[in-house]
C-alpha positions, 0 to 999 in steps of 0.5 A, a space after each residue: 860570763 864568757 871570755 868576751 869582755 864580760 858580755 854573755 852571748 845570747 845563744 848561751 842563755 838558751 835563746 835563739 837570737 833571731 827568734 827573740 830579739 830580731 823578729 819583727 811582730 806581725 803586721 795587720 794590713 788592709 787595703 780597699 779601693 774606691 772610685 774617685 767620686 765625692 761619695 768615696 769619703 764615707 766608705 773609706 772611713 767605714 773601711 778604716 773604722 771596721 779594722 780599728 777594734 782589731 788594732 786595739 783602738 776603741 771605737 769613739 775614742 779620741 785616737 779613733 776619731 783622729 784616725 778617721 778624720 785623717 782618713 777623710 782629709 786624705 780622701 778629700 785631698 785625692 778628690 781635689 788634687 788627683 782628678 785624673 786618678 780613676 781609683 784610690 787605695 786606702 790602707 790601714 797597717 798596724 805593726 810595731 806599736 804604729 798605725 799607718 793610714 795610707 792613701 794611694 792615687 795615680 797622680 804623680 805629683 807629690 804634695 809639698 809637705 813643708 810648713 809653707 807648702 801645706 794647705 789647711 787640710 794637710 796641716 791639720 793631718 800633720 798636727 793630728 799625727 804629731 799629737 800621737 808622736 807620728 808624721 806625714 810623708 809621701 812617696 811614689 808607689 812601688 807598683 804603679 805610677 802615682 803617689 802614696 801619702 802615709 800618716 803614721 801614728 804611735 798607738 796609745 797604750 
């Protein structure tokens, strides 16, 4: 031990701190854009489903079904509540034990995510996320007007 109150400095164990303890795992991120039309639900689900196996999610599993149902519901919400948005971006991001589904549109109003403010669809989305220790949030995007709704799931082992 070093003379630092019984604690050994990491570099004295022969391991660089940043390389072992402070580097985030790489993220997989895929985004697809879709025109705002009722036919967008199916290709959005297919775009997400295509990347689930690479994320370690078994097709047809309860978790895969939950992720795809959330994707469908978020796309339907854009169709209902963002009529001035010409396109929407649907994303799947996998990193640090989480899988995040995101749907961005050009409508600036953020959804009310309170218990009293959510409709049946968003309530179902929130419940599915909670089943996998996740949550739902919404925020303005960094690079354009509008909003992004994010649903985070902890990936099952």
